[in-house]
Backbone bond lengths (Angstrom), bond angles and torsions (degrees), N, CA, C in turn:
res aa  C-N    CA-C-N  psi(-1)  N-CA   C-N-CA  omega(-1)  CA-C   N-CA-C  phi
1 X - - - 1.505 - - 1.503 111.67 -
2 X 1.288 118.41 127.47 1.415 122.97 179.84 1.476 114.57 -71.12
3 X 1.416 115.05 161.39 1.437 117.78 -178.89 1.547 110.22 -67.22
4 X 1.344 117.06 -33.25 1.464 120.17 -178.62 1.522 111.30 -72.11
5 X 1.351 115.85 -35.17 1.499 117.25 176.02 1.513 109.93 -68.40
6 X 1.328 117.86 -36.16 1.501 119.30 -176.75 1.584 105.32 -64.74
7 X 1.402 116.23 -42.97 1.476 120.55 -178.40 1.556 108.81 -63.27
8 X 1.329 117.77 -42.29 1.400 121.19 179.89 1.608 110.37 -60.40
9 X 1.329 114.93 -47.61 1.461 122.07 178.26 1.526 112.39 -58.96
10 X 1.366 116.20 -39.87 1.422 124.14 -178.45 1.552 108.49 -65.50
11 X 1.372 114.32 -46.30 1.466 117.94 -179.98 1.447 112.51 -66.88
12 X 1.403 116.34 -35.73 1.466 115.76 177.58 1.493 111.77 -67.00
13 X 1.318 116.72 -39.82 1.507 121.34 176.91 1.513 112.76 -56.30
14 X 1.368 113.08 -44.49 1.467 118.47 -176.51 1.538 107.35 -67.11
15 X 1.315 118.02 -38.74 1.516 118.68 176.72 1.503 111.89 -65.69
16 X 1.293 112.69 -44.24 1.588 115.23 179.60 1.534 110.10 -61.15
17 X 1.329 118.34 -44.07 1.524 120.24 179.15 1.470 110.64 -60.79
18 X 1.356 117.21 -42.33 1.388 121.55 -178.34 1.593 110.04 -64.87
19 X 1.359 116.37 -43.23 1.472 119.06 177.71 1.474 109.80 -58.13
20 X 1.320 118.30 -39.70 1.483 123.08 -176.53 1.475 110.51 -65.86
21 X 1.374 112.81 -37.56 1.484 118.96 -179.06 1.507 109.37 -73.82
22 X 1.378 118.09 -38.44 1.479 120.34 178.21 1.490 111.66 -64.84
23 X 1.341 117.85 -32.12 1.419 121.83 -178.03 1.571 110.40 -67.00
24 X 1.321 114.21 -24.20 1.462 119.57 -179.32 1.603 112.38 -86.63
25 X 1.347 112.34 -8.46 1.532 110.99 -177.61 1.555 109.53 -90.50
26 X 1.384 112.26 169.51 1.396 120.70 174.85 1.565 105.22 -74.57
27 X 1.373 117.84 123.38 1.390 119.39 -175.91 1.567 116.95 -67.27
28 X 1.327 113.22 -9.66 1.468 115.05 177.19 1.501 112.54 -93.85
29 X 1.249 117.78 1.28 1.524 124.57 -174.27 1.532 104.61 -80.15
30 X 1.427 110.08 150.27 1.503 118.07 171.64 1.527 112.87 -65.30
31 X 1.356 116.33 -31.59 1.394 118.86 -177.84 1.605 108.32 -65.28
32 X 1.343 113.59 -46.17 1.516 114.77 177.54 1.456 116.11 -54.38
33 X 1.393 116.57 -44.48 1.408 122.95 178.89 1.570 112.07 -62.29
34 X 1.344 114.86 -42.45 1.426 118.79 -178.40 1.496 109.62 -63.61
35 X 1.282 119.54 -50.10 1.421 124.65 -177.14 1.517 112.70 -62.27
36 X 1.330 115.49 -40.23 1.426 122.46 -178.95 1.494 110.44 -61.46
37 X 1.375 114.02 -43.69 1.491 118.62 176.22 1.501 115.65 -60.30
38 X 1.376 113.61 -44.26 1.505 117.48 179.60 1.524 112.66 -65.40
39 X 1.402 117.46 -36.72 1.410 121.53 176.59 1.497 110.13 -65.09
40 X 1.265 117.42 -42.51 1.491 121.79 -176.86 1.524 106.56 -61.60
41 X 1.355 118.84 -48.03 1.470 124.20 -175.06 1.544 104.33 -63.55
42 X 1.345 121.07 -43.31 1.476 117.83 -174.58 1.452 109.89 -70.63
43 X 1.312 121.59 -34.09 1.464 123.68 177.31 1.505 112.24 -65.34
44 X 1.343 116.52 -40.65 1.410 118.58 174.02 1.540 113.01 -60.81
45 X 1.374 111.47 -43.43 1.416 117.82 -178.10 1.529 114.54 -63.37
46 X 1.358 115.05 -37.89 1.512 119.82 177.57 1.531 112.55 -66.60
47 X 1.334 113.08 -39.21 1.472 118.00 -178.98 1.447 108.46 -67.63
48 X 1.288 119.08 -42.32 1.462 121.96 -179.39 1.536 111.94 -66.51
49 X 1.422 116.20 -35.07 1.427 120.81 178.23 1.489 111.82 -63.47
50 X 1.350 115.20 -39.16 1.461 118.79 -176.08 1.560 107.99 -73.02
51 X 1.327 113.93 -41.65 1.452 117.70 177.58 1.500 113.09 -60.89
52 X 1.386 113.72 -41.45 1.533 118.53 178.50 1.470 108.95 -57.90
53 X 1.436 115.68 -46.57 1.461 115.67 -175.93 1.520 111.94 -64.20
54 X 1.287 121.00 -34.77 1.485 119.83 174.37 1.536 113.57 -63.76
55 X 1.364 112.86 -41.26 1.461 119.32 -179.47 1.528 107.68 -60.71
56 X 1.361 116.10 -47.30 1.491 118.56 -178.24 1.487 108.68 -59.25
57 X 1.327 122.05 -43.64 1.487 123.01 -177.14 1.547 107.39 -62.46
58 X 1.343 118.54 -47.44 1.449 119.36 -179.44 1.554 111.88 -59.23
59 X 1.377 116.12 -46.10 1.472 121.30 -178.98 1.586 107.93 -62.68
60 X 1.314 115.20 -36.82 1.395 120.07 -177.23 1.560 112.77 -64.56
61 X 1.340 113.66 -42.99 1.527 120.92 176.23 1.510 108.95 -61.33
62 X 1.352 116.79 -47.65 1.492 121.38 -177.77 1.571 108.68 -60.70
63 X 1.390 114.08 -42.69 1.437 117.05 -176.63 1.531 111.49 -64.83
64 X 1.319 118.63 -45.79 1.444 121.11 179.91 1.569 107.78 -65.52
65 X 1.273 117.89 -38.82 1.490 120.67 -179.72 1.538 110.26 -59.62
66 X 1.349 109.72 -45.31 1.618 115.01 -178.95 1.436 107.06 -63.95
67 X 1.371 121.35 -45.05 1.439 119.80 179.85 1.493 115.57 -58.76
68 X 1.383 114.42 -41.52 1.411 115.92 -179.99 1.479 112.58 -66.34
69 X 1.356 115.32 -41.80 1.612 122.17 -179.68 1.498 106.18 -59.79
70 X 1.309 119.13 -42.43 1.502 118.07 -174.12 1.554 113.28 -87.21
71 X 1.276 114.73 2.76 1.512 118.90 171.89 1.522 109.06 75.52
72 X 1.347 118.21 31.65 1.424 117.46 177.85 1.530 116.37 -102.63
73 X 1.254 117.15 21.70 1.453 120.93 -178.19 1.562 114.76 -52.49
74 X 1.332 114.30 -40.88 1.455 119.80 -179.36 1.541 114.90 -77.69
75 X 1.334 113.41 -5.99 1.495 115.08 -178.16 1.528 116.54 -123.96
76 X 1.298 115.58 25.81 1.470 123.09 -176.54 1.558 109.55 -58.57
77 X 1.329 117.10 -47.50 1.462 118.35 179.04 1.515 111.51 -58.78
78 X 1.287 118.45 -43.59 1.446 125.43 -178.57 1.524 110.05 -61.01
79 X 1.354 116.16 -44.36 1.446 122.13 179.50 1.527 111.32 -63.27
80 X 1.326 114.36 -50.11 1.494 119.26 -175.56 1.543 109.60 -60.97
81 X 1.340 116.05 -42.03 1.476 122.34 -170.41 1.578 110.71 -77.55
82 X 1.350 116.96 -33.02 1.493 122.21 -167.95 1.460 116.31 -117.11
83 X 1.373 121.41 -23.21 1.419 121.39 -176.21 1.455 114.25 -102.47
84 X 1.362 116.00 159.04 1.485 121.64 176.11 1.592 108.78 -71.47
85 X 1.265 116.25 161.74 1.490 119.90 177.39 1.460 114.19 -54.38
86 X 1.403 119.90 132.21 1.417 121.41 173.91 1.566 115.78 -68.78
87 X 1.372 112.76 -33.13 1.425 122.00 -175.11 1.576 108.21 -113.64
88 X 1.211 116.09 121.29 1.524 121.55 177.62 1.518 105.86 -92.84
89 X 1.345 113.49 122.97 1.513 118.37 -178.50 1.557 107.22 -79.28
90 X 1.320 114.42 124.95 1.490 121.79 179.04 1.536 112.11 -52.32
91 X 1.332 118.25 143.20 1.418 120.52 -174.88 1.598 107.31 -64.44
92 X 1.251 118.59 -33.01 1.518 117.02 -178.99 1.549 109.78 -61.46
93 X 1.388 115.52 -36.63 1.434 119.62 178.57 1.483 112.41 -66.01
94 X 1.336 113.68 -39.81 1.454 121.34 179.35 1.548 106.72 -61.60
95 X 1.355 120.24 -43.69 1.410 122.04 -177.83 1.484 110.93 -62.92
96 X 1.350 115.44 -38.84 1.515 118.48 -174.02 1.465 111.87 -75.69
97 X 1.402 117.04 -28.48 1.414 122.23 -175.45 1.553 116.45 -93.44
98 X 1.346 116.86 -4.86 1.440 123.34 -173.96 1.618 106.04 -66.53
99 X 1.303 117.33 149.91 1.414 118.79 170.72 1.500 113.39 -66.99
100 X 1.367 116.23 139.35 1.498 119.50 -178.68 1.470 111.31 -63.47
101 X 1.382 114.06 146.06 1.445 120.84 169.21 1.486 113.20 -73.78
102 X 1.354 118.00 123.14 1.391 120.62 -172.31 1.526 113.87 -91.38
103 X 1.338 112.99 -27.21 1.526 118.10 178.50 1.530 107.99 -105.63
104 X 1.270 116.24 111.55 1.493 121.69 -174.46 1.543 111.53 -100.91
105 X 1.292 118.43 11.42 1.446 120.85 -177.01 1.513 115.09 -61.38
106 X 1.281 115.23 -23.49 1.510 118.77 177.43 1.626 114.59 -62.54
107 X 1.267 118.47 -21.99 1.384 119.49 -175.46 1.521 111.59 -105.49
108 X 1.351 120.00 10.30 1.464 122.91 175.84 1.515 110.03 -82.98
109 X 1.275 115.99 55.36 1.522 121.57 178.14 1.523 109.04 -125.84
110 X 1.276 112.74 154.15 1.528 117.74 -177.39 1.582 106.91 -108.53
111 X 1.333 117.98 -15.89 1.518 121.31 179.67 1.511 104.39 -153.37
112 X 1.372 112.47 158.92 1.474 117.32 177.83 1.575 108.24 -92.34
113 X 1.258 117.57 125.56 1.465 124.93 -179.97 1.463 110.81 -56.56
114 X 1.446 116.11 136.28 1.437 121.49 178.65 1.527 104.11 -130.98
115 X 1.311 113.53 121.59 1.468 116.35 -168.69 1.558 110.75 -133.39
116 X 1.240 118.71 165.41 1.510 127.88 168.39 1.542 108.55 -133.98
117 X 1.260 113.68 162.34 1.511 122.24 175.07 1.583 104.54 50.72
118 X 1.294 115.61 51.42 1.533 116.19 -178.38 1.472 108.19 -79.87
119 X 1.355 116.81 131.27 1.433 122.51 178.76 1.578 109.11 -80.70
120 X 1.346 114.48 156.17 1.454 118.67 178.95 1.589 109.73 -65.29
121 X 1.354 118.07 -39.96 1.500 120.02 -179.14 1.535 111.26 -64.65
122 X 1.359 118.41 -41.06 1.422 121.35 -179.87 1.490 110.40 -67.89
123 X 1.279 119.07 -38.54 1.480 124.36 174.68 1.479 114.42 -58.64
124 X 1.362 116.42 -53.08 1.441 119.74 -176.25 1.516 110.40 -75.65
125 X 1.316 123.18 -30.44 1.445 123.44 -177.46 1.512 111.18 -76.80
126 X 1.282 115.21 -33.13 1.564 116.22 -170.98 1.559 113.54 -115.03
127 X 1.298 119.22 -19.86 1.464 117.14 -171.10 1.515 117.22 -130.86
128 X 1.311 116.22 -38.41 1.494 118.66 -170.89 1.506 118.90 -43.77
129 X 1.350 116.37 -48.90 1.445 122.18 -173.62 1.538 110.59 -122.19
130 X 1.332 116.00 19.94 1.452 119.63 -177.04 1.587 109.42 -91.81
131 X 1.300 120.15 -18.49 1.426 127.32 -176.37 1.567 107.51 74.96
132 X 1.339 119.50 11.66 1.501 123.37 174.93 1.501 106.68 -84.51
133 X 1.392 118.44 117.67 1.474 123.33 179.05 1.541 112.23 -53.97
134 X 1.309 115.39 150.57 1.398 119.78 -177.84 1.601 109.43 -149.66
135 X 1.334 117.07 131.70 1.448 120.67 176.30 1.562 108.16 -113.41
136 X 1.291 111.92 115.87 1.483 120.67 179.12 1.529 106.42 -99.64
137 X 1.322 111.70 105.42 1.502 114.88 -174.05 1.538 116.18 -69.80
138 X 1.278 119.73 -25.61 1.433 124.69 175.06 1.537 112.09 -109.10
139 X 1.368 114.97 34.87 1.519 119.08 -173.22 1.460 113.75 -65.89
140 X 1.414 120.69 -19.66 1.447 121.12 -168.84 1.533 105.02 -104.41
141 X 1.264 125.01 40.46 1.455 125.22 178.06 1.496 106.32 -64.10
142 X 1.424 111.76 139.18 1.478 121.11 175.28 1.557 111.68 66.80
143 X 1.220 122.72 18.55 1.435 123.43 171.33 1.455 109.84 -93.44
144 X 1.432 114.64 146.86 1.444 121.91 173.68 1.500 108.70 -110.74
145 X 1.377 117.16 102.46 1.445 120.85 -166.05 1.572 113.09 -95.40
146 X 1.373 115.65 4.47 1.500 116.33 -172.66 1.587 109.98 -68.89
147 X 1.326 117.63 -23.15 1.433 120.92 -177.28 1.548 110.13 -73.83
148 X 1.311 123.89 -20.53 1.360 135.11 -175.17 1.591 114.08 -80.26
149 X 1.348 111.31 65.96 1.521 115.30 175.33 1.524 106.46 -130.71
150 X 1.301 116.66 163.37 1.507 119.97 176.30 1.501 111.25 -56.52
151 X 1.306 120.53 -44.12 1.446 122.41 -176.40 1.510 111.89 -64.08
152 X 1.328 117.39 -44.19 1.456 123.71 -175.51 1.444 106.00 -69.52
153 X 1.344 122.34 -40.62 1.427 123.07 -179.97 1.503 112.48 -63.65
154 X 1.362 112.78 -40.81 1.438 121.06 176.62 1.471 112.78 -54.69
155 X 1.337 115.92 -50.87 1.442 122.75 -178.94 1.605 110.50 -60.21
156 X 1.354 116.13 -41.24 1.467 118.45 176.85 1.511 114.03 -67.16
157 X 1.339 118.98 -36.17 1.443 119.49 -177.93 1.457 114.55 -88.02
158 X 1.326 118.02 -18.97 1.446 120.45 -170.36 1.531 111.93 -53.97
159 X 1.309 121.67 -44.85 1.480 113.91 178.06 1.474 117.53 -71.88
160 X 1.309 115.77 -0.54 1.503 119.20 -172.22 1.480 113.91 -124.50
161 X 1.437 115.58 17.02 1.459 116.38 -173.75 1.567 112.25 -71.45
162 X 1.310 117.87 -35.44 1.432 118.16 178.37 1.541 110.70 -62.39
163 X 1.413 114.40 -46.41 1.431 120.93 -179.40 1.509 113.06 -59.53
164 X 1.354 114.99 -43.19 1.533 120.02 -179.84 1.490 109.97 -66.91
165 X 1.358 119.62 -34.36 1.366 122.84 -175.95 1.568 110.89 -70.28
166 X 1.343 114.90 -37.15 1.461 121.78 -175.89 1.485 112.59 -84.46
167 X 1.382 116.97 -28.26 1.493 119.51 -173.74 1.508 109.93 -69.95
168 X 1.289 114.23 124.63 1.525 116.04 -178.91 1.530 113.73 -71.64
169 X 1.341 118.00 -15.83 1.380 120.43 176.59 1.521 112.90 -84.54
170 X 1.268 118.88 -3.60 1.435 124.52 -179.74 1.546 108.42 -95.30
171 X 1.312 116.40 84.65 1.451 119.11 -179.32 1.534 112.22 -75.84
172 X 1.387 114.69 149.80 1.426 118.24 -177.74 1.519 105.03 -138.22
173 X 1.313 120.33 127.49 1.384 124.13 177.84 1.532 110.24 -113.63
174 X 1.372 118.34 136.72 1.428 117.11 -174.72 1.536 114.28 -136.43
175 X 1.335 117.03 -0.17 1.456 122.69 175.25 1.514 115.35 39.48
176 X 1.384 118.74 -113.20 1.479 118.93 -179.74 1.539 112.74 -82.40
177 X 1.212 122.18 -6.43 1.485 127.26 -173.24 1.480 107.38 -81.64
178 X 1.260 120.61 65.71 1.514 125.03 -168.31 1.566 111.49 -69.47
179 X 1.279 120.33 -14.50 1.478 120.49 175.38 1.550 112.09 -98.57
180 X 1.325 117.21 5.64 1.454 121.11 176.95 1.516 106.44 -131.68
181 X 1.323 113.48 83.24 1.481 121.89 -167.94 1.396 116.74 -105.47
182 X 1.350 116.41 -5.68 1.479 122.78 177.74 1.472 113.27 -157.33
183 X 1.323 123.50 164.94 1.398 128.17 -167.43 1.550 109.00 -64.72
184 X 1.348 118.49 -29.07 1.451 121.54 178.38 1.473 110.88 -68.99
185 X 1.358 119.41 -42.50 1.466 120.15 176.32 1.540 112.79 -65.64
186 X 1.468 115.55 -34.89 1.416 121.07 179.58 1.554 110.15 -59.29
187 X 1.259 115.64 -51.96 1.576 118.33 -176.72 1.482 111.84 -90.79
188 X 1.273 118.07 22.15 1.537 119.86 164.71 1.510 113.59 -125.20
189 X 1.347 116.42 19.58 1.396 122.91 -179.89 1.529 107.73 -66.40
190 X 1.413 114.08 148.94 1.449 115.15 177.39 1.535 112.60 -68.55
191 X 1.289 118.25 168.45 1.449 121.25 -169.52 1.434 113.94 -62.29
192 X 1.287 120.52 -39.80 1.440 121.56 -179.91 1.533 115.98 -65.93
193 X 1.307 117.63 -38.76 1.462 121.39 173.35 1.502 113.76 -73.39
194 X 1.397 114.02 -33.70 1.445 115.36 -179.58 1.513 112.23 -73.19
195 X 1.305 117.59 -22.15 1.496 121.82 178.26 1.495 111.02 -98.22
196 X 1.370 118.74 10.64 1.508 126.61 177.33 1.515 109.86 58.94
197 X 1.320 119.65 30.74 1.458 120.81 176.95 1.502 114.66 -93.30
198 X 1.373 115.87 -11.20 1.439 123.51 176.66 1.516 112.50 -89.99
199 X 1.320 114.54 85.80 1.493 119.51 -174.58 1.540 112.20 -67.95
200 X 1.298 118.51 -13.67 1.372 122.34 -173.87 1.594 111.68 -85.40
201 X 1.350 108.02 -21.51 1.518 112.70 -177.46 1.574 109.91 -128.54
202 X 1.325 114.17 64.48 1.523 115.19 -178.27 1.576 110.10 -70.86
203 X 1.271 115.23 166.35 1.457 124.91 -179.88 1.470 116.56 -145.49
204 X 1.289 119.54 153.41 1.446 120.82 172.17 1.546 108.49 -150.56
205 X 1.316 116.49 126.90 1.561 120.37 -175.22 1.457 108.27 -141.24
206 X 1.281 116.50 168.55 1.484 127.45 172.51 1.420 109.62 -147.61
207 X 1.385 113.92 150.27 1.445 118.88 -179.81 1.527 110.83 -151.34
208 X 1.343 118.53 153.06 1.410 122.48 176.00 1.487 111.03 -83.94
209 X 1.351 116.84 135.25 1.397 121.36 -174.30 1.555 108.90 -85.91
210 X 1.307 116.65 85.41 1.479 122.43 -166.31 1.504 112.11 -107.05
211 X 1.390 116.38 2.82 1.481 115.39 179.71 1.534 105.70 -96.12
212 X 1.348 117.72 118.75 1.407 124.96 -170.50 1.507 112.03 -59.18
213 X 1.362 116.49 -38.22 1.506 119.46 -177.74 1.491 109.89 -66.94
214 X 1.279 115.36 -38.77 1.549 119.74 -177.08 1.492 105.83 -72.36
215 X 1.359 116.79 -44.90 1.528 121.86 -177.97 1.572 105.60 -54.48
216 X 1.308 118.61 -52.24 1.450 121.46 -175.70 1.513 113.86 -58.09
217 X 1.302 114.54 -37.86 1.533 120.11 176.75 1.504 110.60 -64.46
218 X 1.327 115.56 -54.08 1.408 120.93 -171.81 1.533 111.33 -65.46
219 X 1.274 117.67 -30.93 1.494 120.96 -175.12 1.561 110.09 -76.22
220 X 1.294 117.10 -2.98 1.454 121.20 168.72 1.546 110.45 -72.61
221 X 1.283 114.25 -19.80 1.536 118.89 -173.84 1.493 112.48 -107.71
222 X 1.266 119.85 -13.03 1.495 119.93 175.25 1.565 110.97 -144.59
223 X 1.289 116.02 171.55 1.415 121.04 -178.85 1.550 110.92 -149.53
224 X 1.288 120.42 176.47 1.409 120.94 176.75 1.559 106.57 -59.77
225 X 1.316 123.63 134.24 1.482 125.05 179.08 1.544 110.73 -48.22
226 X 1.320 114.39 141.72 1.438 121.50 -166.80 1.518 113.08 -59.32
227 X 1.301 122.35 -31.84 1.466 125.14 -176.93 1.498 111.07 -67.85
228 X 1.262 123.22 -16.16 1.499 122.82 175.15 1.458 116.68 -71.20
229 X 1.334 113.76 -23.22 1.515 115.79 -175.12 1.450 111.01 77.19
230 X 1.368 112.16 -179.88 1.490 116.37 -173.33 1.492 114.15 -84.05
231 X 1.273 117.80 -10.26 1.429 122.48 -176.23 1.631 113.19 -71.99
232 X 1.338 114.33 -26.32 1.387 118.51 178.30 1.469 113.20 -91.01
233 X 1.355 118.14 135.71 1.433 124.32 179.69 1.481 112.70 -107.76
234 X 1.375 118.44 151.70 1.415 118.66 176.57 1.547 110.43 -68.41
235 X 1.260 112.73 142.27 1.535 117.73 -179.05 1.577 106.66 -111.21
236 X 1.239 117.91 -156.06 1.461 122.78 179.76 1.550 108.23 -67.88
237 X 1.308 119.05 114.68 1.419 120.33 -175.79 1.491 114.14 -86.03
238 X 1.342 115.79 152.98 1.478 122.69 174.99 1.526 109.13 -110.94
239 X 1.314 118.40 147.44 1.443 119.45 173.61 1.591 104.47 -126.78
240 X 1.310 115.06 137.53 1.493 121.37 -179.23 1.526 104.87 -127.44
241 X 1.351 113.39 132.22 1.418 120.16 177.91 1.507 111.59 -141.81
242 X 1.403 116.37 146.68 1.480 117.85 176.90 1.496 114.74 -174.71
243 X 1.321 113.66 171.07 1.467 122.61 -169.33 1.526 110.60 -70.89
244 X 1.308 119.40 147.62 1.496 122.55 174.20 1.532 109.67 -67.38
245 X 1.320 111.48 151.34 1.442 122.15 177.08 1.609 109.95 57.82
246 X 1.349 110.92 48.83 1.424 118.48 -176.44 1.498 114.05 -143.00
247 X 1.312 120.61 146.21 1.466 121.24 179.80 1.534 108.55 -73.57
248 X 1.309 113.73 133.34 1.463 122.53 -179.46 1.485 107.76 -88.13
249 X 1.292 117.75 -118.52 1.416 120.78 -175.30 1.590 107.20 -85.01
250 X 1.381 115.76 139.03 1.426 118.26 175.74 1.563 111.71 -74.05
251 X 1.294 117.47 173.64 1.475 120.78 -174.68 1.537 107.71 -66.83
252 X 1.285 112.13 129.23 1.501 119.74 -178.49 1.493 112.49 -164.19
253 X 1.355 114.84 166.21 1.437 122.68 170.76 1.457 111.64 -115.99
254 X 1.293 119.16 139.35 1.442 121.14 -179.20 1.483 112.28 -88.82
255 X 1.277 120.72 160.94 1.435 128.66 179.66 1.505 106.73 -129.52
256 X 1.325 114.20 70.05 1.455 121.91 -179.99 1.497 114.09 -118.00
257 X 1.287 116.69 174.70 1.494 117.27 -172.76 1.531 115.03 -82.96
258 X 1.312 116.64 -27.79 1.532 118.13 -169.41 1.545 110.32 -143.54
259 X 1.315 117.86 161.47 1.453 121.47 170.89 1.520 110.79 -58.59
260 X 1.345 116.31 167.77 1.504 117.17 -175.75 1.572 107.29 -145.18
261 X 1.311 107.36 170.02 1.535 118.51 177.02 1.529 105.86 -129.92
262 X 1.297 115.63 150.76 1.531 120.97 171.93 1.517 108.44 -134.61
263 X 1.327 113.25 130.51 1.517 121.84 178.88 1.480 106.27 -98.13
264 X 1.279 122.27 128.84 1.444 127.76 -178.22 1.510 102.73 -97.48
265 X 1.405 115.56 103.35 1.528 120.07 -176.65 1.484 109.03 -90.42
266 X 1.413 120.86 -38.78 1.478 122.02 179.67 1.393 110.54 -137.82
267 X 1.306 119.43 147.53 1.501 124.44 178.88 1.523 111.18 77.28
268 X 1.327 115.30 -179.75 1.407 123.18 -179.56 1.569 110.77 -127.51
269 X 1.323 116.34 134.25 1.485 119.00 -174.74 1.468 110.19 -125.22
270 X 1.372 116.52 130.19 1.481 122.01 175.80 1.508 107.49 -96.40
271 X 1.370 114.29 119.07 1.434 123.31 173.19 1.446 115.40 -97.56
272 X 1.320 118.63 137.70 1.525 124.67 169.35 1.434 111.67 -115.58
273 X 1.300 115.82 126.50 1.482 124.96 178.85 1.495 113.93 -108.63
274 X 1.238 122.09 130.90 1.484 123.05 176.15 1.465 109.44 -131.55
275 X 1.281 119.28 126.40 1.512 123.20 178.67 1.539 111.41 -64.80
276 X 1.355 118.58 154.24 1.447 119.52 -178.97 1.521 110.61 -65.05
277 X 1.320 119.50 160.19 1.482 123.21 -176.38 1.499 113.62 -55.65
278 X 1.330 116.34 -41.00 1.486 119.68 -174.48 1.532 111.18 -70.22
279 X 1.334 120.37 -8.66 1.451 120.63 176.96 1.571 111.66 -110.01
280 X 1.304 119.61 2.40 1.460 118.53 -175.91 1.537 111.22 -63.87
281 X 1.261 119.04 -30.73 1.448 119.69 -178.33 1.584 115.09 -73.23
282 X 1.332 113.31 -9.21 1.458 119.25 -179.84 1.627 108.81 -107.62
283 X 1.272 118.49 -17.33 1.509 121.42 -170.85 1.522 107.34 -89.56
284 X 1.327 117.46 127.93 1.526 117.96 176.82 1.533 112.79 -68.21
285 X 1.379 119.94 -22.38 1.384 123.86 175.65 1.427 114.27 -126.35
286 X 1.217 122.83 142.54 1.546 125.73 -177.88 1.549 114.90 -100.07
287 X 1.359 114.11 6.75 1.456 120.57 174.44 1.437 109.91 -166.33
288 X 1.393 110.41 137.29 1.575 114.43 175.19 1.507 103.98 -127.81
289 X 1.299 109.97 146.35 1.480 120.84 177.39 1.492 110.42 -119.62
290 X 1.321 119.60 135.81 1.474 121.59 177.55 1.512 109.91 -136.74
291 X 1.347 120.53 133.03 1.346 123.70 -178.90 1.547 107.42 -97.46
292 X 1.391 115.21 121.65 1.440 116.12 -176.02 1.607 107.44 -110.42
293 X 1.332 115.91 122.53 1.416 121.67 -174.60 1.437 112.32 -111.66
294 X 1.365 120.01 164.48 1.446 125.15 176.24 1.507 114.06 -46.38
295 X 1.379 115.93 127.25 1.494 115.06 -175.28 1.517 112.46 98.60
296 X 1.315 117.42 -18.57 1.490 119.58 -178.01 1.544 110.38 -89.39
297 X 1.294 114.68 150.97 1.475 122.51 173.90 1.511 108.26 -121.50
298 X 1.225 120.23 120.31 1.499 126.84 -179.68 1.538 110.25 -99.56
299 X 1.305 114.74 122.50 1.492 119.38 -179.27 1.530 108.84 -116.74
300 X 1.343 113.13 126.95 1.503 116.53 172.60 1.473 110.16 -164.37
301 X 1.307 116.71 171.21 1.451 126.01 -178.36 1.534 108.95 -99.93
302 X 1.348 115.26 102.44 1.536 117.12 -177.71 1.494 112.88 -73.75
303 X 1.303 120.25 -5.43 1.438 122.60 173.92 1.546 113.72 -81.42
304 X 1.235 114.81 -17.06 1.540 125.38 -178.92 1.447 112.93 -99.95
305 X 1.314 117.74 -43.78 1.505 124.86 -174.54 1.494 113.87 -100.34
306 X 1.286 116.93 119.96 1.501 119.40 164.76 1.519 105.46 -61.25
307 X 1.329 118.40 138.88 1.507 119.78 -173.13 1.475 110.68 -149.65
308 X 1.338 116.00 145.84 1.476 121.23 172.06 1.518 106.53 -140.52
309 X 1.323 114.49 164.09 1.513 119.65 -178.73 1.511 109.72 -134.06
310 X 1.358 112.84 155.81 1.455 121.97 175.03 1.500 109.83 -139.48
311 X 1.369 119.72 124.38 1.439 119.87 174.37 1.517 111.25 -80.87
312 X 1.392 114.69 127.30 1.502 117.73 -179.05 1.534 110.81 -78.22
313 X 1.336 115.31 168.85 1.452 123.09 -179.71 1.461 106.75 -65.31
314 X 1.409 118.07 149.08 1.457 125.12 177.51 1.511 108.22 126.70
315 X 1.320 111.97 -126.94 1.441 117.65 -178.89 1.584 114.75 -79.45
316 X 1.283 121.24 152.67 1.440 123.60 177.64 1.551 106.38 -62.83
317 X 1.329 112.89 160.92 1.475 119.72 -177.22 1.489 109.40 -103.02
318 X 1.372 116.67 136.80 1.461 125.60 174.98 1.485 107.76 -142.73
319 X 1.353 114.53 122.90 1.440 116.74 179.88 1.539 105.78 -134.13
320 X 1.274 113.86 158.30 1.519 122.53 174.97 1.546 107.17 -132.57
321 X 1.277 116.86 141.19 1.429 119.24 -176.97 1.568 111.32 -158.29
322 X 1.386 109.53 177.21 1.460 112.91 -173.71 1.562 107.59 -162.19
323 X 1.324 118.98 155.50 1.402 121.71 168.83 1.595 108.71 -81.22
324 X 1.311 113.57 157.66 1.457 116.02 175.82 1.606 108.53 -137.52
325 X 1.289 115.32 156.37 1.414 121.91 -174.73 1.548 113.92 -114.39
């Protein structure tokens, strides 16, 4: 019997013993509810661990097969140490294989807080690292947003399109906009699509602002939202832009390092947040909706909440945001 199978059997025995103990408890007791939640979480974790193990084996076989086919047997170490991954794991697999969230207190809310004049202390004490979503309605104080238009961004990026397209750090997301797959295609759209007049061919994209010259110019017009205080510094920014009355990002969970904020500069965006499956038994609501309007800053942890967006009718949507630590 292998070490891993012994561990699996031990975990299963612990779960079975706990279930027997829970069955003997009064089902209205707090102890019953607490133990049931822990057992549920552990069961989910064990199933995901086994599934992850199988996925790793399959990907390993594919990886070795590709190396053999390409004739790279003698260069495996060099490839592993110096090259990017040959196989990109689909996001749905990443979602299925992620470790379960053990503390679900972040979703025990009945509404998303909407505030103005938010103090730095209140933000850091109650929201910053709690994964509780927050809408700061005056979050863009002292920003000059007139520079944030498609035409102005096009002028700024035009001299750097080739650089941005080749730079591996310049990520570009295009979801359903299959004919706008990189920043060069974005800023060479025909006039009708660029002005959002072509309702038959809408688009929605996002990209990391990785060109230092452009970043330096844009940051003359905005700063870290006021409630962060001076200790927080701007990180790699993301810009999202898309057609009115169009679906933005589909429902997904991010795999990033930190929580994030998004400032709605133009248009109105409807967000939907859904807690992860392992927390549904603790959340009073299974879906939250929040309307983010120009001037608002939306703060949440995209690693905890499944989320999707929709741009409402009217003006096109343009947002800028960043992670914070």
